[in-house]
N, C-alpha and C positions, 0 to 999 in steps of 0.2 A: 653520379653520373658526374663528369670532373664539365671542366669551366668550360677549357679546350671544344672539348665534344659537345656540349651545350650549342658554344661560338660558332660547330662549323653545321652544324644541323640550324640555322639560326637562320647563316651565308644559302645553305642551298636550299632552303623555302624561300626565302629573300629574289635569289636567282629563277626560281624557280616558276613565281608569282611575274616574274618580269621577263621568262622564255612567254607565258601565255599574255602575254601582252602586245608579246610582239617588241618590248624597250630595252629586251635585249641586248648590249652595246655587241658590234660585234669585236672590237677589241679587246674583250673583256683578256685577261689571260686565266690561260688553265690555270688551276691548283698543280702544283709540280709531285711529283710522280714521289710513291718514294721506291728509291736509288732499288736494286734489281739484288740482289751479293751476289758477288764476285762470285766464279762454279768453284768447285773445290778445289785442288790443285795436289795430284797427287807428287808421288818420292820420284826418285829419283829415275825409274823402270817406267814411271807413267807417263814424265818423261820424254824420257830415250822413244818408249811405243808407245804411240800418245792410238785408244780406243781408237779398233778400225771394223764400221761396217758387216754382218757379212755379204755373201757376195748376192747380190741382186738377179733373180730370174736363175734360180738355179730350182730345178726338180728336189722332190727328199728323195735325199740318198738311201732311205729307209724303204719307201715304199716295195711290196712286195713280202718286204721283213715280216713275215710272222710269231719270229723264234715264241715261247716263250719258257718259261723251269730254270732252274739252277745254274744250264750253263749257256739261261739267255746272250746275258755278256760276252762270251768266245764265240756260240752261235754267228752274233750282230757283229762280229768285229768279219769272221771271219766271209760271211756275206757282200760287208765292206768289200774287202781286199778279192775277192770273187768276179765283183760289182767292174772292178777297173784294173785290170791285174798286171799293166804296162809301165801302169803308178808307179810300185814297188820295184817287179822286174825286172825294165829296162835301167831303172837307175841304180836298185841294186847288183847289175852286171858292173855297173861305171862305176860302182865302191866298191866291188871286189878289184876292181883297177887301179882305183887307188887305195885301199889300205893294204892289195902287195906292191906297190910301188914306193910306198912312205916305213913298209918292210922294211923288204930288200934291199931301198937303197937310201938309204936309212940319211945317211953322212954326203949327200952326193944332191943333189942342186937337184936330181928328178923327183929324189924321197920330197922336198918341199914342196913341186908338183904335184905331186902323185895324195898329199896331206888336203890342198885345194880341191880336188880329182876330188875325195871321199866325203867332203863336210859338199860339195857345191849340189855333191848329186843326192844329199840325203834334202838338204837344202829345195831342188828342183822336184823328189816324192812328195814332200810338204805341199807344192808349186804345185803340183798335176792331181795330187792326190789329195782334191778338195772336200768330201764327202768329211773325213777325217784328216786331217795337215800330221797329224801326230806319228797316227796310228800308222803312215805307207811308210814315216822317215823309220819305224822301225823299225815294218817288216822294207824295208830297201836295207838298211844295217843288216841286220839278218842271214840276208843274202848273201847278201857281200861279204860277208863272218864265213860265217858255212862251206861256201867256196875255194876258200884263202886254207879255213884251212880244212878240205879237201882234199885241197892240192898240194899245200905240205907235206900231209900225213902219206898221200900216193908216192911223196917225191921220198924221202925216206923210206916208207918202202921197200918201192923200189932198188936203194941202194943198196939194199942188204938189210933195213934196221929190222930189227926189232920191237917189243914191245918195249922189253927191260930196257931200251936205249933214251925211249922220255921219260924214264924212273916210274918210284911208283902211279900204279895207276888214279890212288885218290891221289895224290897230287895232281898227276895231269888232267884229268877231270879238272878237279877246282878250279888248274888255270885258265883253261875251260872256258869253267860257269863266270868267274870275273873275265878273265874279256867277253866271252856273251853280253857281261851288266854295261860293262864297261862301252861296246858298242852300239848300245840301244838306248844305251843314254845322250850317245850323242846322237844317234837316228832319233831325240825324241827332241831334243834342244834344233836341229836342221832341219826338222819336221818343219818344227813351230815357226819355224824363224818364216820359213816359205811359205806355211801359209800366212801369213803376219800380213809380208810380203804382197803375196796377186792378191787381199784386201783390203790391201789400204792404198795401192797401184792402180785397183779400181773406181776408185775412192778419189784420188786424187783427177785421171780423167775422167766421171763424172760430175766433182770440182767446177774442172775444163772446160768441156762440154758448152753448156747456156752464157760463158764467158765469152767464144769463142762466134754463138751464135750473133751475141747485145752488139756484137764489133758490122 
């Protein structure tokens, strides 16, 4: 046992005896407590997006789901989408309008507005799809992409275009898959950000309410 440890124990026993006899002065200074370790600081993203807690008072999004087996990840996502269809269908239609405007009027201010509408719709999908924001963002992005692709193909077909007009089938399919992956990535990012914004806003609102009550 070190000398400092023996000294602290002797002082503690002495103060205990004084306290038992009622002779412990009131103004005895408390021993300084060890400073608390500073919280670990995250990186740039941690400072830009501080952690936000889950939404309070929300039911279990998977309540009633009893899927199992190797297809459980797929059936679980379909279950979540089926329980909140407006969160991805309505925002998917808005995403289609934004995608179509940004594609058709790429060099006009309307195209810039379409880009903002597209990403804003994906953020809204994550905001309203609180069960799993990234899933609803991806679903909304794919809905918009599928509608836009169908309309473009139908427009060309009504003008008499044949499948050969679009090039080799393999190249066309590959291009569509690349575009679908790109839109899914945008949906994932927008959905995540929408869900984060909602949790963060709820957290800040909860912190402001006790302050307003004290006033």
